[in-house]
N, CA, C, O and the ligand as a Tripos MOL2 file, in Angstrom:
@<TRIPOS>MOLECULE
protein
  289   287    73     0     0
PROTEIN
NO_CHARGES

@<TRIPOS>ATOM
      1 N          -9.4640  328.8280  149.5790 N.3       1 MET1
      2 CA         -9.9250  328.0610  148.3980 C.3       1 MET1
      3 C          -9.1720  326.8580  148.3110 C.2       1 MET1
      4 O          -7.9610  326.8960  148.5300 O.2       1 MET1
      5 N          -9.7660  325.7550  148.0060 N.am      2 ILE2
      6 CA         -8.9630  324.4280  147.6860 C.3       2 ILE2
      7 C          -9.3150  324.0760  146.3820 C.2       2 ILE2
      8 O         -10.4940  324.1670  146.0390 O.2       2 ILE2
      9 N          -8.2950  323.6150  145.4640 N.am      3 GLN3
     10 CA         -8.5560  323.2060  144.0910 C.3       3 GLN3
     11 C          -8.5080  321.6190  144.1130 C.2       3 GLN3
     12 O          -7.5230  321.0600  144.5930 O.2       3 GLN3
     13 N          -9.5160  320.9320  143.6200 N.am      4 CYS4
     14 CA         -9.7240  319.7120  143.4090 C.3       4 CYS4
     15 C          -8.5920  319.0660  142.4630 C.2       4 CYS4
     16 O          -8.5900  319.4170  141.2830 O.2       4 CYS4
     17 N          -7.7340  318.2420  142.8630 N.am      5 PRO5
     18 CA         -6.7360  317.6760  141.9420 C.3       5 PRO5
     19 C          -7.1880  316.9120  140.8040 C.2       5 PRO5
     20 O          -6.3860  316.6750  139.9000 O.2       5 PRO5
     21 N          -8.4470  316.4750  140.7390 N.am      6 GLY6
     22 CA         -9.0450  315.7040  139.6180 C.3       6 GLY6
     23 C          -9.6120  316.7910  138.5930 C.2       6 GLY6
     24 O          -9.0920  317.0630  137.5110 O.2       6 GLY6
     25 N         -10.6230  317.2910  139.0570 N.am      7 CYS7
     26 CA        -11.4640  318.2720  138.0420 C.3       7 CYS7
     27 C         -10.8710  319.5980  137.9820 C.2       7 CYS7
     28 O         -10.8820  320.2560  136.9420 O.2       7 CYS7
     29 N         -10.3530  320.0090  139.0640 N.am      8 GLY8
     30 CA         -9.7570  321.4880  139.0290 C.3       8 GLY8
     31 C         -10.6210  322.3990  139.5890 C.2       8 GLY8
     32 O         -10.2150  323.5500  139.7500 O.2       8 GLY8
     33 N         -11.9370  322.0440  139.9750 N.am      9 VAL9
     34 CA        -12.8350  323.0650  140.6170 C.3       9 VAL9
     35 C         -12.3190  323.4650  141.9620 C.2       9 VAL9
     36 O         -11.9390  322.6360  142.7890 O.2       9 VAL9
     37 N         -12.3160  324.8650  142.1790 N.am     10 LYS10
     38 CA        -11.9150  325.7640  143.3450 C.3      10 LYS10
     39 C         -13.2030  325.8500  144.0730 C.2      10 LYS10
     40 O         -14.2240  326.3240  143.5760 O.2      10 LYS10
     41 N         -13.1010  325.3260  145.3830 N.am     11 LEU11
     42 CA        -14.1560  325.4770  146.3960 C.3      11 LEU11
     43 C         -13.5820  326.1150  147.6520 C.2      11 LEU11
     44 O         -12.3620  326.1320  147.8130 O.2      11 LEU11
     45 N         -14.4490  326.6650  148.5860 N.am     12 PRO12
     46 CA        -13.9540  327.0950  149.8090 C.3      12 PRO12
     47 C         -13.4110  325.9770  150.5200 C.2      12 PRO12
     48 O         -14.0300  324.9140  150.4760 O.2      12 PRO12
     49 N         -12.2920  326.0660  151.2010 N.am     13 ASN13
     50 CA        -11.5720  324.9700  151.9690 C.3      13 ASN13
     51 C         -12.2540  324.8810  153.3920 C.2      13 ASN13
     52 O         -12.2850  325.8000  154.2110 O.2      13 ASN13
     53 N         -12.7890  323.6320  153.5470 N.am     14 ARG14
     54 CA        -13.3950  323.3950  154.6250 C.3      14 ARG14
     55 C         -12.5700  322.2540  155.4130 C.2      14 ARG14
     56 O         -13.0740  321.6780  156.3780 O.2      14 ARG14
     57 N         -11.3130  321.9700  154.9610 N.am     15 HIS15
     58 CA        -10.2800  321.1870  155.4770 C.3      15 HIS15
     59 C         -10.8840  319.6600  155.5070 C.2      15 HIS15
     60 O         -10.6460  318.9250  156.4660 O.2      15 HIS15
     61 N         -11.5530  319.3020  154.5710 N.am     16 LEU16
     62 CA        -12.0570  317.8560  154.5870 C.3      16 LEU16
     63 C         -11.0580  316.9150  154.1210 C.2      16 LEU16
     64 O         -10.1800  317.3660  153.3850 O.2      16 LEU16
     65 N         -11.0410  315.7540  154.4060 N.am     17 ASP17
     66 CA        -10.0830  314.7030  154.1110 C.3      17 ASP17
     67 C         -10.5650  314.3180  152.6550 C.2      17 ASP17
     68 O         -11.7400  314.3600  152.2910 O.2      17 ASP17
     69 N          -9.5780  313.9700  151.9410 N.am     18 PRO18
     70 CA         -9.8840  313.5370  150.6550 C.3      18 PRO18
     71 C         -10.4290  312.0500  150.5380 C.2      18 PRO18
     72 O         -10.0950  311.1720  151.3330 O.2      18 PRO18
     73 N         -11.1590  311.8790  149.6470 N.am     19 PRO19
     74 CA        -11.7210  310.4440  149.7710 C.3      19 PRO19
     75 C         -10.5090  309.3540  149.3900 C.2      19 PRO19
     76 O          -9.5570  309.6660  148.6750 O.2      19 PRO19
     77 N         -10.6700  308.1880  149.9080 N.am     20 ASP20
     78 CA         -9.7770  307.0840  149.6770 C.3      20 ASP20
     79 C          -9.7680  306.5360  148.1630 C.2      20 ASP20
     80 O          -8.7520  306.0540  147.6620 O.2      20 ASP20
     81 N         -10.8510  306.6390  147.5600 N.am     21 ARG21
     82 CA        -11.0570  305.8190  146.2950 C.3      21 ARG21
     83 C         -11.0180  306.8200  144.9730 C.2      21 ARG21
     84 O         -11.0720  306.3890  143.8220 O.2      21 ARG21
     85 N         -10.9240  308.1060  145.2880 N.am     22 ALA22
     86 CA        -11.0150  309.0120  144.2160 C.3      22 ALA22
     87 C          -9.9610  310.1770  144.1560 C.2      22 ALA22
     88 O          -9.6320  310.6710  145.2340 O.2      22 ALA22
     89 N          -9.4590  310.6120  143.1190 N.am     23 ASN23
     90 CA         -8.4090  311.6480  142.9880 C.3      23 ASN23
     91 C          -9.2420  312.8960  143.1460 C.2      23 ASN23
     92 O          -9.5450  313.4570  142.0930 O.2      23 ASN23
     93 N          -9.6000  313.3480  144.0980 N.am     24 ALA24
     94 CA        -10.6240  314.4350  144.6150 C.3      24 ALA24
     95 C         -10.4500  315.1360  145.7870 C.2      24 ALA24
     96 O         -10.0020  314.5930  146.7970 O.2      24 ALA24
     97 N         -10.7820  316.3620  145.7370 N.am     25 SER25
     98 CA        -10.6880  316.9470  147.1600 C.3      25 SER25
     99 C         -11.9430  316.5930  147.9860 C.2      25 SER25
    100 O         -13.0150  316.3130  147.4490 O.2      25 SER25
    101 N         -11.7480  316.6210  149.3490 N.am     26 GLY26
    102 CA        -13.0110  316.2340  150.1450 C.3      26 GLY26
    103 C         -14.2290  317.1110  149.8790 C.2      26 GLY26
    104 O         -15.3940  316.7140  149.8630 O.2      26 GLY26
    105 N         -13.7790  318.4290  149.6620 N.am     27 GLU27
    106 CA        -14.8230  319.3920  149.2770 C.3      27 GLU27
    107 C         -15.5860  319.0670  148.0140 C.2      27 GLU27
    108 O         -16.8170  319.0940  148.0020 O.2      27 GLU27
    109 N         -14.8680  318.7630  146.9550 N.am     28 CYS28
    110 CA        -15.3770  318.2920  145.8800 C.3      28 CYS28
    111 C         -16.2470  317.0790  145.8320 C.2      28 CYS28
    112 O         -17.2740  316.9870  145.1590 O.2      28 CYS28
    113 N         -15.7580  316.1800  146.5870 N.am     29 ILE29
    114 CA        -16.5020  314.7550  146.5430 C.3      29 ILE29
    115 C         -17.7530  314.9050  147.3880 C.2      29 ILE29
    116 O         -18.6460  314.0660  147.2680 O.2      29 ILE29
    117 N         -17.8750  315.9160  148.2330 N.am     30 GLN30
    118 CA        -19.0610  316.0790  148.9940 C.3      30 GLN30
    119 C         -20.0590  316.6730  148.2400 C.2      30 GLN30
    120 O         -21.1550  316.8130  148.7820 O.2      30 GLN30
    121 N         -19.8690  317.1390  146.8390 N.am     31 LEU31
    122 CA        -20.9360  317.5680  146.0880 C.3      31 LEU31
    123 C         -21.5380  316.4000  145.2490 C.2      31 LEU31
    124 O         -22.4800  316.6220  144.4880 O.2      31 LEU31
    125 N         -21.0460  315.2670  145.3730 N.am     32 TYR32
    126 CA        -21.3980  314.1430  144.5020 C.3      32 TYR32
    127 C         -22.7870  313.7270  144.7560 C.2      32 TYR32
    128 O         -23.5750  313.5130  143.8340 O.2      32 TYR32
    129 N         -23.1020  313.6070  146.0400 N.am     33 PRO33
    130 CA        -24.6040  313.1880  146.1950 C.3      33 PRO33
    131 C         -25.6920  314.0910  145.5590 C.2      33 PRO33
    132 O         -26.7840  313.6510  145.1990 O.2      33 PRO33
    133 N         -25.3010  315.4320  145.4420 N.am     34 ASP34
    134 CA        -26.1340  316.2900  144.9560 C.3      34 ASP34
    135 C         -26.2430  315.9530  143.3150 C.2      34 ASP34
    136 O         -27.3100  315.8600  142.7070 O.2      34 ASP34
    137 N         -25.1180  315.8160  142.8220 N.am     35 LEU35
    138 CA        -24.9740  315.4200  141.4600 C.3      35 LEU35
    139 C         -25.7500  314.1980  141.0960 C.2      35 LEU35
    140 O         -26.3730  314.1650  140.0350 O.2      35 LEU35
    141 N         -25.7410  313.1730  141.9450 N.am     36 ARG36
    142 CA        -26.4120  311.9560  141.8240 C.3      36 ARG36
    143 C         -27.9450  312.0670  141.8800 C.2      36 ARG36
    144 O         -28.6550  311.2490  141.2950 O.2      36 ARG36
    145 N         -28.4450  313.0910  142.5910 N.am     37 CYS37
    146 CA        -29.9070  313.2070  142.8150 C.3      37 CYS37
    147 C         -30.2640  314.0240  141.6970 C.2      37 CYS37
    148 O         -31.4630  313.9620  141.4250 O.2      37 CYS37
    149 N         -29.4800  314.8750  140.8700 N.am     38 TYR38
    150 CA        -30.0150  315.7160  139.7120 C.3      38 TYR38
    151 C         -30.8000  314.9630  138.7900 C.2      38 TYR38
    152 O         -31.9410  315.3420  138.5230 O.2      38 TYR38
    153 N         -30.3190  313.9470  138.2800 N.am     39 PRO39
    154 CA        -31.0410  313.2470  137.1750 C.3      39 PRO39
    155 C         -32.4320  312.6580  137.7800 C.2      39 PRO39
    156 O         -33.4270  312.6370  137.0560 O.2      39 PRO39
    157 N         -32.4830  312.2200  139.0070 N.am     40 VAL40
    158 CA        -33.6000  311.7570  139.5280 C.3      40 VAL40
    159 C         -34.6930  312.7570  139.6950 C.2      40 VAL40
    160 O         -35.8810  312.4540  139.5820 O.2      40 VAL40
    161 N         -34.2130  314.0900  139.9960 N.am     41 ALA41
    162 CA        -35.0270  315.1280  140.2930 C.3      41 ALA41
    163 C         -35.5990  315.6870  138.8950 C.2      41 ALA41
    164 O         -36.7240  316.1550  138.7200 O.2      41 ALA41
    165 N         -34.7010  315.5550  138.0520 N.am     42 LYS42
    166 CA        -35.1380  315.9550  136.5260 C.3      42 LYS42
    167 C         -36.1120  315.1050  135.8840 C.2      42 LYS42
    168 O         -36.8360  315.5560  134.9970 O.2      42 LYS42
    169 N         -36.1870  313.7760  136.3100 N.am     43 GLN43
    170 CA        -37.2320  312.9290  135.6840 C.3      43 GLN43
    171 C         -37.1470  312.9420  134.2150 C.2      43 GLN43
    172 O         -38.1610  313.0800  133.5300 O.2      43 GLN43
    173 N         -35.8770  312.7930  133.6650 N.am     44 ASP44
    174 CA        -35.7170  312.8270  132.2780 C.3      44 ASP44
    175 C         -35.2940  311.3770  131.8950 C.2      44 ASP44
    176 O         -34.1260  311.1120  132.1790 O.2      44 ASP44
    177 N         -36.0560  310.3420  131.2770 N.am     45 PRO45
    178 CA        -35.6440  309.1410  130.9400 C.3      45 PRO45
    179 C         -34.6250  309.0810  129.9720 C.2      45 PRO45
    180 O         -33.9310  308.0730  129.8390 O.2      45 PRO45
    181 N         -34.4780  310.1860  129.2240 N.am     46 GLY46
    182 CA        -33.3710  310.0970  128.1670 C.3      46 GLY46
    183 C         -31.7980  310.2940  128.8070 C.2      46 GLY46
    184 O         -30.7390  309.9830  128.2620 O.2      46 GLY46
    185 N         -31.9800  310.8420  129.9870 N.am     47 PHE47
    186 CA        -30.8070  311.0990  130.6890 C.3      47 PHE47
    187 C         -30.1620  309.7570  131.3500 C.2      47 PHE47
    188 O         -30.7360  309.1060  132.2240 O.2      47 PHE47
    189 N         -29.0740  309.4850  130.8880 N.am     48 ILE48
    190 CA        -28.5640  308.1380  131.4040 C.3      48 ILE48
    191 C         -27.5100  308.3070  132.5070 C.2      48 ILE48
    192 O         -26.3770  308.7450  132.3070 O.2      48 ILE48
    193 N         -28.0000  307.9160  133.6900 N.am     49 HIS49
    194 CA        -27.1660  308.1280  134.8040 C.3      49 HIS49
    195 C         -25.7490  307.6810  134.6510 C.2      49 HIS49
    196 O         -24.8260  308.3610  135.1000 O.2      49 HIS49
    197 N         -25.5540  306.5260  134.0130 N.am     50 GLN50
    198 CA        -24.1280  306.0410  133.8290 C.3      50 GLN50
    199 C         -23.4310  307.0950  133.2950 C.2      50 GLN50
    200 O         -22.2770  307.2120  133.7080 O.2      50 GLN50
    201 N         -23.8500  307.9610  132.4240 N.am     51 HIS51
    202 CA        -22.9310  308.9330  131.7730 C.3      51 HIS51
    203 C         -22.4650  309.8700  132.6990 C.2      51 HIS51
    204 O         -21.3240  310.3250  132.6230 O.2      51 HIS51
    205 N         -23.4210  310.2580  133.7430 N.am     52 MET52
    206 CA        -23.0620  311.0330  134.8200 C.3      52 MET52
    207 C         -21.8350  310.5260  135.8240 C.2      52 MET52
    208 O         -20.9110  311.2260  136.2370 O.2      52 MET52
    209 N         -22.0620  309.1890  136.0900 N.am     53 VAL53
    210 CA        -21.1350  308.4510  136.8690 C.3      53 VAL53
    211 C         -19.7370  308.4410  136.1870 C.2      53 VAL53
    212 O         -18.7310  308.7430  136.8300 O.2      53 VAL53
    213 N         -19.6880  308.0870  134.8720 N.am     54 ASP54
    214 CA        -18.5330  307.7750  134.0940 C.3      54 ASP54
    215 C         -17.8680  309.1690  133.9310 C.2      54 ASP54
    216 O         -16.6450  309.2230  134.0610 O.2      54 ASP54
    217 N         -18.5970  310.3530  133.6440 N.am     55 THR55
    218 CA        -17.9030  311.5720  133.5810 C.3      55 THR55
    219 C         -17.2540  311.9430  134.8820 C.2      55 THR55
    220 O         -16.1090  312.3930  134.9230 O.2      55 THR55
    221 N         -17.9920  311.7520  135.9340 N.am     56 CYS56
    222 CA        -17.3580  312.1500  137.1570 C.3      56 CYS56
    223 C         -16.0640  311.4750  137.4480 C.2      56 CYS56
    224 O         -15.0920  312.1070  137.8620 O.2      56 CYS56
    225 N         -16.0490  310.1360  137.2220 N.am     57 ALA57
    226 CA        -14.8730  309.1750  137.3720 C.3      57 ALA57
    227 C         -13.7570  309.6130  136.5260 C.2      57 ALA57
    228 O         -12.6050  309.6590  136.9550 O.2      57 ALA57
    229 N         -14.1240  309.9770  135.1820 N.am     58 ALA58
    230 CA        -13.1170  310.5790  134.1980 C.3      58 ALA58
    231 C         -12.5880  311.7020  134.7000 C.2      58 ALA58
    232 O         -11.3570  311.7280  134.6990 O.2      58 ALA58
    233 N         -13.1610  312.6670  135.1420 N.am     59 GLN59
    234 CA        -12.7310  313.8580  135.6350 C.3      59 GLN59
    235 C         -11.7450  313.6530  136.8240 C.2      59 GLN59
    236 O         -10.8350  314.4660  136.9840 O.2      59 GLN59
    237 N         -11.8980  312.5800  137.6730 N.am     60 HIS60
    238 CA        -11.1100  312.5320  138.8210 C.3      60 HIS60
    239 C         -10.2420  311.1300  138.7210 C.2      60 HIS60
    240 O         -10.1120  310.3310  139.6490 O.2      60 HIS60
    241 N          -9.6860  311.0010  137.4240 N.am     61 GLY61
    242 CA         -8.8830  309.9050  137.2820 C.3      61 GLY61
    243 C          -7.4360  310.1230  137.9720 C.2      61 GLY61
    244 O          -7.1080  311.1410  138.5800 O.2      61 GLY61
    245 N          -6.6970  309.0700  137.7830 N.am     62 GLY62
    246 CA         -5.4100  308.9540  138.5050 C.3      62 GLY62
    247 C          -5.3170  309.0180  139.9590 C.2      62 GLY62
    248 O          -6.3540  309.2260  140.5890 O.2      62 GLY62
    249 N          -4.2520  308.8730  140.5500 N.am     63 GLY63
    250 CA         -4.2160  308.6630  141.9680 C.3      63 GLY63
    251 C          -4.8060  307.5100  142.4870 C.2      63 GLY63
    252 O          -4.5390  306.4250  141.9700 O.2      63 GLY63
    253 N          -5.6450  307.5940  143.5280 N.am     64 PRO64
    254 CA         -6.2350  306.2570  144.0820 C.3      64 PRO64
    255 C          -7.5630  305.8720  143.2680 C.2      64 PRO64
    256 O          -8.2580  304.9560  143.7060 O.2      64 PRO64
    257 N          -7.9140  306.5070  142.1630 N.am     65 THR65
    258 CA         -9.0510  306.0250  141.3990 C.3      65 THR65
    259 C          -8.8980  304.9400  140.5310 C.2      65 THR65
    260 O          -8.0550  304.9650  139.6340 O.2      65 THR65
    261 N          -9.7470  303.8560  140.7500 N.am     66 ARG66
    262 CA         -9.6020  302.6540  139.9550 C.3      66 ARG66
    263 C          -9.9030  302.8940  138.5710 C.2      66 ARG66
    264 O         -10.7270  303.7560  138.2620 O.2      66 ARG66
    265 N          -9.2390  302.1290  137.6220 N.am     67 PRO67
    266 CA         -9.5680  302.2820  136.3150 C.3      67 PRO67
    267 C         -10.9120  301.9270  135.8230 C.2      67 PRO67
    268 O         -11.2770  302.3940  134.7440 O.2      67 PRO67
    269 N         -11.6240  301.2140  136.4440 N.am     68 ILE68
    270 CA        -13.0620  300.9320  136.3100 C.3      68 ILE68
    271 C         -13.6950  301.1620  137.7930 C.2      68 ILE68
    272 O         -13.2560  300.5450  138.7640 O.2      68 ILE68
    273 N         -14.7270  302.0690  137.8850 N.am     69 THR69
    274 CA        -15.4020  302.4870  138.9090 C.3      69 THR69
    275 C         -16.8650  302.7170  138.7280 C.2      69 THR69
    276 O         -17.3100  302.8660  137.5890 O.2      69 THR69
    277 N         -17.6790  302.7570  139.8210 N.am     70 GLU70
    278 CA        -19.1170  302.8830  139.6940 C.3      70 GLU70
    279 C         -19.4920  304.1500  140.2110 C.2      70 GLU70
    280 O         -20.5290  304.7040  139.8470 O.2      70 GLU70
    281 N         -18.5870  304.7200  141.1680 N.am     71 SER71
    282 CA        -18.7870  305.9770  141.7560 C.3      71 SER71
    283 C         -17.5130  306.3550  142.5650 C.2      71 SER71
    284 O         -16.8460  305.4530  143.0710 O.2      71 SER71
    285 N         -17.1500  307.6750  142.7050 N.am     72 PRO72
    286 CA        -16.0220  308.0540  143.4900 C.3      72 PRO72
    287 C         -16.3000  307.9430  144.9560 C.2      72 PRO72
    288 O         -15.4270  308.2340  145.7740 O.2      72 PRO72
    289 ZN        -13.2140  317.3760  141.7680 Zn       73 ZN73
@<TRIPOS>BOND
     1     1     2 1
     2     2     3 1
     3     3     4 2
     4     3     5 am
     5     5     6 1
     6     6     7 1
     7     7     8 2
     8     7     9 am
     9     9    10 1
    10    10    11 1
    11    11    12 2
    12    11    13 am
    13    13    14 1
    14    14    15 1
    15    15    16 2
    16    15    17 am
    17    17    18 1
    18    18    19 1
    19    19    20 2
    20    19    21 am
    21    21    22 1
    22    22    23 1
    23    23    24 2
    24    23    25 am
    25    25    26 1
    26    26    27 1
    27    27    28 2
    28    27    29 am
    29    29    30 1
    30    30    31 1
    31    31    32 2
    32    31    33 am
    33    33    34 1
    34    34    35 1
    35    35    36 2
    36    35    37 am
    37    37    38 1
    38    38    39 1
    39    39    40 2
    40    39    41 am
    41    41    42 1
    42    42    43 1
    43    43    44 2
    44    43    45 am
    45    45    46 1
    46    46    47 1
    47    47    48 2
    48    47    49 am
    49    49    50 1
    50    50    51 1
    51    51    52 2
    52    51    53 am
    53    53    54 1
    54    54    55 1
    55    55    56 2
    56    55    57 am
    57    57    58 1
    58    58    59 1
    59    59    60 2
    60    59    61 am
    61    61    62 1
    62    62    63 1
    63    63    64 2
    64    63    65 am
    65    65    66 1
    66    66    67 1
    67    67    68 2
    68    67    69 am
    69    69    70 1
    70    70    71 1
    71    71    72 2
    72    71    73 am
    73    73    74 1
    74    74    75 1
    75    75    76 2
    76    75    77 am
    77    77    78 1
    78    78    79 1
    79    79    80 2
    80    79    81 am
    81    81    82 1
    82    82    83 1
    83    83    84 2
    84    83    85 am
    85    85    86 1
    86    86    87 1
    87    87    88 2
    88    87    89 am
    89    89    90 1
    90    90    91 1
    91    91    92 2
    92    91    93 am
    93    93    94 1
    94    94    95 1
    95    95    96 2
    96    95    97 am
    97    97    98 1
    98    98    99 1
    99    99   100 2
   100    99   101 am
   101   101   102 1
   102   102   103 1
   103   103   104 2
   104   103   105 am
   105   105   106 1
   106   106   107 1
   107   107   108 2
   108   107   109 am
   109   109   110 1
   110   110   111 1
   111   111   112 2
   112   111   113 am
   113   113   114 1
   114   114   115 1
   115   115   116 2
   116   115   117 am
   117   117   118 1
   118   118   119 1
   119   119   120 2
   120   119   121 am
   121   121   122 1
   122   122   123 1
   123   123   124 2
   124   123   125 am
   125   125   126 1
   126   126   127 1
   127   127   128 2
   128   127   129 am
   129   129   130 1
   130   130   131 1
   131   131   132 2
   132   131   133 am
   133   133   134 1
   134   134   135 1
   135   135   136 2
   136   135   137 am
   137   137   138 1
   138   138   139 1
   139   139   140 2
   140   139   141 am
   141   141   142 1
   142   142   143 1
   143   143   144 2
   144   143   145 am
   145   145   146 1
   146   146   147 1
   147   147   148 2
   148   147   149 am
   149   149   150 1
   150   150   151 1
   151   151   152 2
   152   151   153 am
   153   153   154 1
   154   154   155 1
   155   155   156 2
   156   155   157 am
   157   157   158 1
   158   158   159 1
   159   159   160 2
   160   159   161 am
   161   161   162 1
   162   162   163 1
   163   163   164 2
   164   163   165 am
   165   165   166 1
   166   166   167 1
   167   167   168 2
   168   167   169 am
   169   169   170 1
   170   170   171 1
   171   171   172 2
   172   171   173 am
   173   173   174 1
   174   174   175 1
   175   175   176 2
   176   175   177 am
   177   177   178 1
   178   178   179 1
   179   179   180 2
   180   179   181 am
   181   181   182 1
   182   182   183 1
   183   183   184 2
   184   183   185 am
   185   185   186 1
   186   186   187 1
   187   187   188 2
   188   187   189 am
   189   189   190 1
   190   190   191 1
   191   191   192 2
   192   191   193 am
   193   193   194 1
   194   194   195 1
   195   195   196 2
   196   195   197 am
   197   197   198 1
   198   198   199 1
   199   199   200 2
   200   199   201 am
   201   201   202 1
   202   202   203 1
   203   203   204 2
   204   203   205 am
   205   205   206 1
   206   206   207 1
   207   207   208 2
   208   207   209 am
   209   209   210 1
   210   210   211 1
   211   211   212 2
   212   211   213 am
   213   213   214 1
   214   214   215 1
   215   215   216 2
   216   215   217 am
   217   217   218 1
   218   218   219 1
   219   219   220 2
   220   219   221 am
   221   221   222 1
   222   222   223 1
   223   223   224 2
   224   223   225 am
   225   225   226 1
   226   226   227 1
   227   227   228 2
   228   227   229 am
   229   229   230 1
   230   230   231 1
   231   231   232 2
   232   231   233 am
   233   233   234 1
   234   234   235 1
   235   235   236 2
   236   235   237 am
   237   237   238 1
   238   238   239 1
   239   239   240 2
   240   239   241 am
   241   241   242 1
   242   242   243 1
   243   243   244 2
   244   243   245 am
   245   245   246 1
   246   246   247 1
   247   247   248 2
   248   247   249 am
   249   249   250 1
   250   250   251 1
   251   251   252 2
   252   251   253 am
   253   253   254 1
   254   254   255 1
   255   255   256 2
   256   255   257 am
   257   257   258 1
   258   258   259 1
   259   259   260 2
   260   259   261 am
   261   261   262 1
   262   262   263 1
   263   263   264 2
   264   263   265 am
   265   265   266 1
   266   266   267 1
   267   267   268 2
   268   267   269 am
   269   269   270 1
   270   270   271 1
   271   271   272 2
   272   271   273 am
   273   273   274 1
   274   274   275 1
   275   275   276 2
   276   275   277 am
   277   277   278 1
   278   278   279 1
   279   279   280 2
   280   279   281 am
   281   281   282 1
   282   282   283 1
   283   283   284 2
   284   283   285 am
   285   285   286 1
   286   286   287 1
   287   287   288 2
@<TRIPOS>SUBSTRUCTURE
     1 MET1         2 RESIDUE 1 A MET
     2 ILE2         6 RESIDUE 1 A ILE
     3 GLN3        10 RESIDUE 1 A GLN
     4 CYS4        14 RESIDUE 1 A CYS
     5 PRO5        18 RESIDUE 1 A PRO
     6 GLY6        22 RESIDUE 1 A GLY
     7 CYS7        26 RESIDUE 1 A CYS
     8 GLY8        30 RESIDUE 1 A GLY
     9 VAL9        34 RESIDUE 1 A VAL
    10 LYS10       38 RESIDUE 1 A LYS
    11 LEU11       42 RESIDUE 1 A LEU
    12 PRO12       46 RESIDUE 1 A PRO
    13 ASN13       50 RESIDUE 1 A ASN
    14 ARG14       54 RESIDUE 1 A ARG
    15 HIS15       58 RESIDUE 1 A HIS
    16 LEU16       62 RESIDUE 1 A LEU
    17 ASP17       66 RESIDUE 1 A ASP
    18 PRO18       70 RESIDUE 1 A PRO
    19 PRO19       74 RESIDUE 1 A PRO
    20 ASP20       78 RESIDUE 1 A ASP
    21 ARG21       82 RESIDUE 1 A ARG
    22 ALA22       86 RESIDUE 1 A ALA
    23 ASN23       90 RESIDUE 1 A ASN
    24 ALA24       94 RESIDUE 1 A ALA
    25 SER25       98 RESIDUE 1 A SER
    26 GLY26      102 RESIDUE 1 A GLY
    27 GLU27      106 RESIDUE 1 A GLU
    28 CYS28      110 RESIDUE 1 A CYS
    29 ILE29      114 RESIDUE 1 A ILE
    30 GLN30      118 RESIDUE 1 A GLN
    31 LEU31      122 RESIDUE 1 A LEU
    32 TYR32      126 RESIDUE 1 A TYR
    33 PRO33      130 RESIDUE 1 A PRO
    34 ASP34      134 RESIDUE 1 A ASP
    35 LEU35      138 RESIDUE 1 A LEU
    36 ARG36      142 RESIDUE 1 A ARG
    37 CYS37      146 RESIDUE 1 A CYS
    38 TYR38      150 RESIDUE 1 A TYR
    39 PRO39      154 RESIDUE 1 A PRO
    40 VAL40      158 RESIDUE 1 A VAL
    41 ALA41      162 RESIDUE 1 A ALA
    42 LYS42      166 RESIDUE 1 A LYS
    43 GLN43      170 RESIDUE 1 A GLN
    44 ASP44      174 RESIDUE 1 A ASP
    45 PRO45      178 RESIDUE 1 A PRO
    46 GLY46      182 RESIDUE 1 A GLY
    47 PHE47      186 RESIDUE 1 A PHE
    48 ILE48      190 RESIDUE 1 A ILE
    49 HIS49      194 RESIDUE 1 A HIS
    50 GLN50      198 RESIDUE 1 A GLN
    51 HIS51      202 RESIDUE 1 A HIS
    52 MET52      206 RESIDUE 1 A MET
    53 VAL53      210 RESIDUE 1 A VAL
    54 ASP54      214 RESIDUE 1 A ASP
    55 THR55      218 RESIDUE 1 A THR
    56 CYS56      222 RESIDUE 1 A CYS
    57 ALA57      226 RESIDUE 1 A ALA
    58 ALA58      230 RESIDUE 1 A ALA
    59 GLN59      234 RESIDUE 1 A GLN
    60 HIS60      238 RESIDUE 1 A HIS
    61 GLY61      242 RESIDUE 1 A GLY
    62 GLY62      246 RESIDUE 1 A GLY
    63 GLY63      250 RESIDUE 1 A GLY
    64 PRO64      254 RESIDUE 1 A PRO
    65 THR65      258 RESIDUE 1 A THR
    66 ARG66      262 RESIDUE 1 A ARG
    67 PRO67      266 RESIDUE 1 A PRO
    68 ILE68      270 RESIDUE 1 A ILE
    69 THR69      274 RESIDUE 1 A THR
    70 GLU70      278 RESIDUE 1 A GLU
    71 SER71      282 RESIDUE 1 A SER
    72 PRO72      286 RESIDUE 1 A PRO
    73 ZN73       289 GROUP 0 **** ****
């Protein structure tokens, strides 16, 4: 298992390189596309996509993460 340095989630270690622009494990950042697709699949106009992006960025703050970001 590998623990993401940003959000702390523990995932099976696939020995992926961490991203250059986010304080995250490679395994965690691989889940981001699925997370981005979730609100589209849900088709809920009340769900604001930017909230999901901001939450993910806040969870992975520090290290190489920029203070203002659009996605990790
Ligand atoms: Zn993470």
